[in-house]
N, C-alpha and C positions, 0 to 999 in steps of 0.2 A: 059416063059420069066422071071417070078418071081423067078423060081428055078435057072435059069442062073444068075440072078442078085444077089441072095443070095450066090451062089457059088463064084461069082466074089468078093463079099464083104468079104467072108471068106478068100479068097486068099490075098486080100488087108490087112486084119487084121493080117494074119500070117506074111506077108511081113513087115507090120508096126512094129510088135513085134520083128521081126528079126532085123530090122533097129535100133530099140530102144536098143536092147541088144548089137548090134555092137557098137552103139554110146557110151553106158555105158562102154564098154571094151576099146574103143579107147580113151575116155576122162577121164580115171581114173586119179584123181589128183595126183600130186607128193607128196611124203611123206615130212613132215616137219622135215628134218634132223637136223635142228638147235636146236630145242627144247628150244627156247628162247621166253619168253613171253614179248612182248612189247605192252603196252596198249596205246601208244601215240595217235592213231587214235580214241580212245574211247572218247576223249575230243577235238573234232575237232575245236570247237569254241575257246578254249584256245590256240590250236595250231596256229590258224590263227592270233592271237594277238602276239604270241611269235616269229613267223617267220617274216622276213622283208617283207614289201609290195613290190611286184614285181616291179623292176625298181627304187626303192627308193634310191639306191646307186649311180645312174647315176650322173656323173659330167658334166654339160653342155651338149654338143652333143656327148660326148665320148660313146663308146659302153660299154655294160655290158656282162660279162661272167656269164651266169646262170648255176648253178649246180643242176641237177635233179637226185635224188637218194634216198637211204634209210638210215638206221642208221649207216651203215659203212661210209657214207659221212657226216651225221649229227646225232649224237647220242642224243636221248631223245628230249623232248619238247624244252628245252632251248638250248641244244647243247653246254653247257659250261663246260662239264667234271665234274659236281658235283658228279658223281658216279664213277669217275676214268676212264670212257670210253670217247674216243674222236673219232669223224669222221674226215676223211682226208680233207673234205671241209673246215674245220676251218683254216687250214694252207695253203690252195692253193693260197691265195692272195699274199703271199710273193714272188711268182714266176712271178708276173705280175706288170708292171709299173703302179701304181695306178694314175699317172698323165695322163695316156692314156687310161686305161681301168680299171673298177672295177669288182671284183669277188663277186657274190651274191649267197650265199648258200641257195637254196630253197628246199634242201632235207629234208626228214622227216622219222624218225624211224618207222618201222613197215609197210611201204608201199611196195606194189608189183607194177609191171608195170601197172596192172589193176586198183588198188585203187588210185595210183598217177594220172593216166590218168583221171579217173572219178571224183575224189574229189579235186585234187590240181592243176592239169594242167590248167584248165580254168582260174584260178586266175593268174597263172604265165604268161600265154599268154597275159594278159592285160598289162603287163609291157614290153613286147618284142617289140623292134623297128628294122627297117632295119639296118643291119650291126652288130647286136648283135651275140653272140655265145651261144650255148646251149650244155652242156655236159650231156649225158644221161647214167647213170650207175645203172641199176635195175635188179632184178632177185633173190636176196637172199630170198625174201618172196613170190615168185610165187608158193606157195605150199599149202598144207592143203585142206580143203573142198571148194567146189565151192559156196555152198549156206548157210553154217553155220559157226560158229566161227567168224573169221574175214573176211570171204567171199572174199578172195583175190587170190585164185588160178587161174592160166591161163592154157590154153591148151598147152601141150608140143609141141615144134617145132616152125616152122615159116609159117605154112599154111596160105594162105590168104583167104581161103574159109571155113575152119572148124569153126563152131560156136556152142554154147551151150546156150539155153535159160533156166535160172534158176529163181526160186522164192526165194528170200532171207528170211531165217528163223530167222535171228538175226540181231542186229545192228540198226542204226538209220533209215535205209531204209527197215526195216522188212515188208514183204508182197509185196514188189515191184518186178517186173520182170526185169531181166537184161540179155543182151546178152554178153556172155563171148567169147573172141577171143584167138587166140594163142599168146604166148609170142612175136613171131616175128611180128605178126600183130599190136600189141600195139607199138612195136618199129617203124614200118612203119608209124603209125599215128603220133607219136611224130616228126619224121623226116619231114614228109610232111607238118604238120601244122606249124612247126618252119620255114620251107622254105617259106611257104605261107605268113608268116609275114616278110620275108626278112632277116631272121636270118640264121646262119650257124650252123647246128647240127653236133655233134661229138658223136659217139657211143663208149662206153668203156665196156670191160668185167669186171666181178665182182672182188672185192678184194678177196684174198684167205682166206679161213677158215683154222683152224688147227685141226688136229685129233690126238688122242693119239695112240701110238704104244704099250702101256702097259696095263695090265688088269684093272688098277684102275685109270682112268683119273681124279677122284675127288681129288687126292692128288696134291694140288697146288704146282707147282715148282718141282714136282717129275716126273720120267719117261721120255719117249721119245716122241717127237712130230714131225709131218711133215705137210707141207702145202698141201691144197687140191686144185687141178686144176679143171676147169670147161670147158675145151676145147671141150668136147663131148656133152655138154649141152648148158648152157647160153652163154658161151664164143664163142662157135662155131656158135650158132644161131645169136648172135649179129654181128659176122664177116660176115655171109652170107647176112644179111640184109644190112650191110654197103656196101658190094660189089654189091649187087643188085641195091641199090639206089645211088651208087657212093658218099658215104660220108666217111670222115675220120674215121678210126677205130683204137683205142689204146688198145692193149692187156694188160691192167693193171694186170690182173690175172697172166699172164706169167711173166711179168717184176718183180712183187713182189715175186712170187714163186721162181724164180731163185735166188733172193737175200736171201730169207729165207733159201734156201738150202745151202748157204754158212755159215750159222750160226750154232752154237751148238743148240741142242734141248732145252737146258735151256734158251738160248737167244730167240729163236723163241717163247717159252712159254710166256715170259714177254712182248712180243709185242702185246699180247692180255690181256684183263682184265675182270675177273669175269666169262667169258664163252669162247667158242671157235670161236666166230664170231666177237665180238666187240673188237676194238683195244684200247690199251693203248695210251698214248701220243707218245711212241716210234713207235708203229705200224701206227698211224695216220700220223705222220710226214714222215715216210718211204713211205707210199702210196701217200701222197701229192707230194713228190719229184718224185716218180716214174711216177705219172700222168703227171707232168711237163716234165720230161725227155722223156716220150713217145710222148708227143705233139711235143717237139722240134725235135725229131728224125724222126717223120713221114714224108714221102715223098709226101703225098697228096698235090697237088698244092693249094688247097683251104685254107690250113693252113698257108700259107706264111704271110699274114697280122697279124695273131695272134702271130706267132713266132717272128715277129718283135717287139712285145710289151712285150716280156718275159725278165726276169732278174734272177740273182742268180742261174743259172743252174750249173755253175762250183762249185765244192765242196769247202767249206771253209777249209783253211789249216793254218799251223803255219808259213809258209814262210821259213822253214829251207832250207839252201843251201847245197845240197849234193855234196860230192866229190867222184869220181869214186873209188870203192874199199873200201870205208870207211862206216861202219855202223854208225847209229846215236843213241845216247842215249838221250831220251826225259826225262826231269826232271819235275815232276808235284808236286804241293803242295801249301802251303800257305805262309804267311809272314816270317816264319822261314826258307823258302827256297829262296824266292825272296822278297826283300824289296826295299828301296830307293837305297841302294847299291852305294852311291856316296861319301858322307861325311865320311872321315876317322874316325870322332868321332861320327857318327850317327848309324842308324840301318842297319844291313846287314843280308842277308840270305845266307845260305851255298852254294846255287847254284851259287852265284857270284864267288865262289872260286873253281869251277869245274876245271878250268885250272890248278890248283895245283895238282890235282890227276889224271886227264885223259890225256893220251898221244895223243896230237892233230895230231901227225903224223900217228896214227892208227885209230882214231875215231873222229867223230864230235859230239858235244853236243849242246843242246839248252835248255835254262831254260824257261819252259812254266808255271812255278808256278805263282800265283797271290795272293797278300796280302788279308787277310780277307775272304778267301774262305774255304768252307767245301767241302766234297765230293759232297753234294747235290747241292750247288751253282756252283761249278766248272762244273758240268754236266748241270745244268739249263741254264747257260750263254753260252753254246756252246763251252767252252774251251776244254773239253775233245774230242768233235767231231773233232776239228781241229787236235789234236794229232792223233786220230784214222785214219783220212783220209790220214795222212802223213806216216803212218806206212808201212814199207816194211820188207820182210823176213830178219832176221839177226839183226834187230834193238833191242834196249833195252829200257825199260821204268821204271824209278824209281817213285814209287807211295807213297807219304807221306802226310797224312791228319790226323786230329784229334783235333787240338787246337780249331777250330771253330765249329766242329760237335757237341759240347756239348751244343750249343745254343738252344733257344726255337724253337719248331716245328711250332707253330701257331701264334707267335707274334714277335715283334722286327724285326730283319733282316731276319727272316724266313730261317735260314741256318742250324738249328739243324736237326739231323736225329734220327731215332729210335735206342736206345742203343742195342748193341748185334750184332749177326751175322746171325740171322734167316732170311729166305726169307719171310719177312713180310712187310706190307705196310699199309698206311692209307691216306685218302684224307684230305688235308689241304687247308684252304682258305687263300690265300696269298694277302696281300695288301702292295704294294711297289710303291713309287713315284706316288701316286694317281691312281694307276691301281690295280684292284682286279681281281683275277683269281683263279682257282682251280688247285692244284698240288698234285700228288701222291708222298708221301714221303716213302722211304724205310729205311732199317736198315743200320748202318754204315758198317757192314760186307757185306751186299748186294752190296753196291756201290763198295767196293773193288773187290768183285767177278765179277761184271760187267766189270770193267776195266781190270782185269786179263783175262777174257774170250775174250774181244775185242782184246787184244794184241795177244793172241794165234791164233785167227781167221786170223789175218794178218801175222802170222809167226814171230812175234816179241816175245821177252822174257820179261815178267813182273817181277819186283823185288819190293817187299814190303819193305818200310823203316818206322820203328816205329817212332812216333813223338818225338821231342826233349824234354828233361826235363825242367821244369820250375824252376826258381830261388827261390824256397821255401824250407825251411830247418826244417821240423818237427823233433824234437829230435836230432838235430845236423847233420842230414843226408839229402841230397837233395831228394826232393819228387820223388816218382816213381809211375807210374800208371799201374803196372803189374796186378792189379786185375780188370782193366777195358779195356782201349784201348790196353795196352800191351797184355792182355789176348785175346782180339778180333783179334789182328794182328796174334798172334800165331795160333788161331783157324782157321782163313781163310787160312793161309799158309799151315797148315796141311791138311785141307779139300781139297784144290786145288793143293797141291804139288808145291807150289810156294816158291822160295827163300825169306827168310826174313833177312834183315839187321837190327839187333836190335840196331839201333842208340840210342834209348832211354836209354838203359842200358850201352852202350859203353861210351856215353858222361857222364852219371851219375857217372859211376865208375871213370872216369877221374876227374870230379869235386869234388867228395868225397875225392880224393887224394890231390887235390889242397887246399881244405878247403873253408869254407863258406865266409870268409872275402875276400880272393883272387879271389873267383869265381865271385864277383861283377864286375870285369873287363871284364867278358865274356858276360855280358848283358848290355842293354842300355835302359834307360827310364822306364822299368817295369820288371815284373818277367818272361816275355815270349820271348821278342825280343832280339836277340843277337847283340853284337858289332862286329866289324871286327874281333877281336880276337876270339870271340865265334863262328863266322861263319867259321873261319879257323879250329877251333877245331872240329866242326861238320863235315866239309868236310873230315878231316883226319879220323874221325870215320866211314864215308862211305867207305873209302878205306880199313880200318881195317875190317869192317863188310863183305865186298865183299870177302876178302881173307879168312876170317874165314869160310864163307859159301861155299867156293870153287866155286864161281860163275864164269861163262864164261866171265862175264864183267871184272873180275879181270885181265884178260889177256891184257886189254887195259889201265891199270893203269900206271902212270909214274913209271919207274923202281926205 
């Protein structure tokens, strides 16, 4: 009997060892492909004070839209872009009517579905009330060791029964045992617990990462890049859970990846900042719009009340009125292009005289310039976005900046940009109209290259126009900036193969011929802004420059 018992015990031991070995093979954690260290969770107490108290944004009895996610939704402890990275949750509120619903970003960098569920979700649940909404987008960090490091890995897949009991070797809970579940099981728990509180859960797939197609991805701005899809892992698993539990699913990964694929590799690259997973302001704003568009387009009936509270889904545009068969020429720039343009004795920009040079029987023009703007502020204020959204194949865009780009980077009107044409940047703390925020500032040439690239993406033709000369006469000749802005315009034109209308020198040559005294009649009030006579001279210079450059746009000039 004893021998039989020992034999049975031996068989059980062998079976147990086999089971352990199978378990280790089955539950091998996913590799940390991001290679990004985010220590946000190492200071959890600080984190709790930095994030909003759950439900604190609620207005009266209005619902709250809670955002549950990681650093792609809310970067860093503060989530304020102080390192140039932004999460899309920062911008999501602009797509919802805040008089009817508030958006509360409860996401935190560095969290996986496991660590968010265990450490942050209990506090979020305290603020949830019946009728609220909860967007859950997690998975970027569900990798690495189960029991060491940041102890955040989950079991691959969506199994409801697979579990792994681990003893934590590191972190604030060192020495404690924890049961680890599959990624899908954590999603189930978020959904079920949100529903138990009377809220409406929404599952989203991850934002895309980017990966390099060149041997040396460390060269910032260099090489080729492509978006990474997760349809066969986290995206597919989230979809399966959504179908299983009948909750809305938004494939944010696919929506964003499709838009990324329409971009140049250079543009895709700057939608991220410092690494291959965290987005710049450009990437965060794109993902926020895509999340909103995905919600609005989803046919799940449960979303109808939320969709009724949405706004700003339509793209902002210039409002240009197109005529069939006619391309449009968009004119961008500053006060030398568009001014008050009313009083015959006041200030005028040359764009007001476009009717003198463009044949309106063949082409439509719209003056989208704005006084006081630099490349940086034209972009910041969304003015370029409106032009970009309106572009169609066959259109033209005249791009002229420089007079205001020379301003200070970190003070005053915060409109200056970095001198030169290199693909470089810095983070600037902007304080305007009692509002403080962080902004990534690029070089003058970088902004020009962005506009050029955007035009070509839409099938439009970009044309650079060098800045007008100022009414200053050192040594009896009008001033020229050929060693700064003129040089940078030429460098960008050469690098990108873009037509350059050298209005700076065309007008300067004309004024040198007129002479310093007579040239006063071509300016008004100061050394920069032109009179009506000066605006007409510059408009004529545009026509001359287009002809000299043999631009296709010259075909649309008045005969």
